Structures are given as structure tokens and as C-alpha cells.
C-alpha positions in Angstrom: 12.1 3.4 9.3 11.5 -0.3 8.5 14.2 -2.9 8.5 14.1 -6.5 7.1 16.6 -9.3 7.5 16.5 -13.0 6.7 18.6 -16.0 7.5 18.9 -19.5 6.0 20.8 -22.4 7.5 22.2 -25.1 5.3 23.4 -27.0 8.4 20.2 -27.3 10.3 21.3 -24.6 12.8 18.4 -22.6 14.4 18.2 -19.2 12.8 16.2 -17.6 15.6 19.2 -16.2 17.6 20.6 -14.6 14.5 17.3 -13.0 13.5 16.8 -11.7 17.1 20.3 -10.1 17.0 19.5 -8.5 13.6 16.3 -7.1 15.0 18.2 -5.6 18.0 20.7 -4.1 15.6 17.9 -2.4 13.6 16.4 -1.0 16.8 18.2 2.3 16.6 16.5 3.1 13.3 13.2 3.7 15.0 10.1 1.5 14.7 6.8 0.8 16.4 6.3 -2.9 15.9 8.3 -6.0 15.0 8.0 -9.7 14.3 9.5 -12.9 13.0 8.5 -15.8 10.8 10.5 -19.0 10.8 10.1 -22.3 8.9 10.9 -25.6 10.5 12.1 -28.8 9.0 8.5 -29.9 8.4 7.8 -26.8 6.3 5.6 -25.1 8.9 5.9 -21.4 9.1 5.2 -19.7 12.4 4.7 -16.0 12.6 4.9 -14.0 15.9 4.6 -10.2 15.9 3.2 -7.3 17.9 3.6 -3.6 18.8 6.5 -2.9 21.1 10.2 -2.9 21.7 12.3 -5.9 20.8 13.2 -6.9 24.3 9.5 -6.7 25.3 8.5 -8.8 22.3 11.1 -11.4 23.0 9.5 -12.1 26.4 5.8 -11.4 25.4 5.9 -13.6 22.3 8.4 -16.2 23.5 10.5 -15.5 20.5 13.5 -17.5 21.8 11.4 -20.7 21.6 11.0 -20.5 17.9 13.1 -23.0 16.0 13.6 -22.9 12.3 16.1 -23.3 9.4 14.8 -20.4 7.4 13.5 -17.1 8.8 12.8 -13.4 8.4 12.6 -10.6 10.9 11.0 -7.2 10.3 10.7 -4.0 12.2 8.0 -1.5 11.1 7.5 2.2 11.3 3.9 3.0 10.6 3.9 5.5 7.8 0.6 4.1 6.4 -2.0 2.4 8.5 -2.4 2.2 12.3 0.1 0.9 14.9 -1.6 -2.5 15.7 -0.6 -6.1 16.0 -2.5 -6.9 12.8 -0.5 -4.3 10.9 2.8 -5.4 12.4 5.2 -7.3 10.0 6.0 -9.7 8.6 2.9 -10.5 6.6 3.3 -14.0 5.2 0.6 -16.0 3.5 -2.2 -16.7 6.0 -1.2 -14.2 8.6 -1.2 -15.3 12.2 -1.7 -19.0 11.2 0.6 -21.9 10.7 0.8 -22.5 6.9 
């Protein structure tokens, strides 16, 4: 089952730790891939996602180094389409690029 969560900071606090905690809390629901997208103070959105467990992806994608004031995290259970990095979520704008 998919799970989505978002966070917005009005104080400039980094939302990444809160989104990672949310992804860990969704882990029990079952999923095959996960990812995050955060927007920094310059308006740049960075997307990191892949197939795997949350703890593996935190290390593999260096998720803890993301810094942003607005962000979304998404776990995906492939009910349609293959289990691939490209098909992992979130899909935002120009996927896999800084916007």
C-alpha cells in the first residue's frame, strides 16, 4: 500500500528528519520503493528515490543530507507498472532533475 506525507516549515527548520520519520512509520504498510523531494530556500527541488527499504535508501541516496523547508515523502507498492527506480515515487515535474 502506498503512503504519502508532507511537511512545511514556517521557521526555516529542515523538514528532512520529519519526512524520514514519517517514511519509517509507513514501513509496516508494505512497499517496494520510496523517495523524497524537498525544496530549499532558493526554490530548487531535489528528488531522491529508488527501490528498497527505508534504512537502505537513507544510506544509498544520502537522504539525511537533503535540506529543505518544504518536502514530501512517498512509499510505493507496485500495483501497476514495474518495480524500478524510474517508477518509484515521488514524481514531480522534471523527474530526477533539479527544477
